[in-house]
N, C-alpha and C positions, 0 to 999 in steps of 0.2 A: 885540801880541805876535807875534813871528816864528815861523812853523811850522818845526820841526826834526825830524829823525828821532828817534824814541824807541827803536826797535830796527831793526837791519839784519841780515838773514839772507841770506848768499850762496847757500845752498841751501835757502831757505825753502820752495819747492815744486820738484819735479823740473824742471830746466831753466830756473829763474827765480830772480831776486833779489827779495826782498820787503822793503819798508820800512813800518813802522808809524810814522805821523807823530804829533807831539805833539797834534794836534787830533783824533786817533782814526781818521783816514783810513788805509786800507791800500792800498799800491801794489804791484803784482806786475809785474815787468819780465822778459819772456822774454830769455834770453841773446842770442839773435840780434837782437832789437829793440835792446837796449843797445849791442851791437857796431856795429850799423848807425847808431846815433845818436851814435857817438863824436865828442866835440867838439874833438879835437886838430887841430892845423894840417895834418898830413899828410892826415887823412881829410877835412877841410874843403876842401882844395885839389882833391880828387878829385870834389867835388860837395857839395851841401849835406848836412848830417847827415841821415840817414834816406833818402838817395837809393838807387837800385838799383845804384850803382856798386860793382863788386866790390872786396873788400878787397885792399890792396896786400901783405898779409901772408898768403900762402897757407898753408893747413893741410897739413902733411906727413902722408901716409898717410891712414888712415881715422879719425883722431882727431876726435871731435866738438868743435865750437867751444864752449868753456866757460871761465869764469874759473878760473884756477889758484889765485889768492888776490886779496884786496883789502885796501887799507890806507886808514885815515883820513888826510886831508890837513888838518891843523889842525882847526878846528871847522866847516869850511864845505864839505868835498868828500870824494869817494871816488875813489881811484885803483884801477883794475882791471887785473890782469895776466892777459891772455888766452892761451889755448892756441895761438893762431896767432902768438905772439911779440910781440904788440902790447901796450904798457903806458903810452904817453904821454898817454892821455886822462884828464883830470881832470874828473870829473862833479860839478859843484857841487850842493849840495842844492837850491838854487833851480831849477837846470836839470832835475834829476830830478823835482822836484815838478811843474814845468810840462810835463814830458814824460810824465806818468803816462798809461799806455794804457788805464786802466779805462773802462768805458762811461760812467760819470758824468762823468769828466773830458773825454773826447773829445766828449761831447754838449754840454758847457758851454764847451769850449775850454780849460778848466782847472778844477781843483777849488779851492774856497776854504772 
């Protein structure tokens, strides 16, 4: 059976997106972590996802980086609309699960 999101909360914790997976695992993704891991072509061209390369979408003013909204893309992904104007990243559920930053997943290389 494929693991899929059971619930997705854009503001599940302050400053983080949370996903409860169908196998019971809970993933918490800080907004800055997700934005740095953007899988879109523009961000990938600047360096590998997760690199320290600055965003090509500067935040205007003192507005914090956060999702303004998110939409499901079919049954396989999430598209996040960021406060820095960026919205072309499609975060597949497989990508999100493999990118889980929790201690169990980072120790194992991935949660299963």
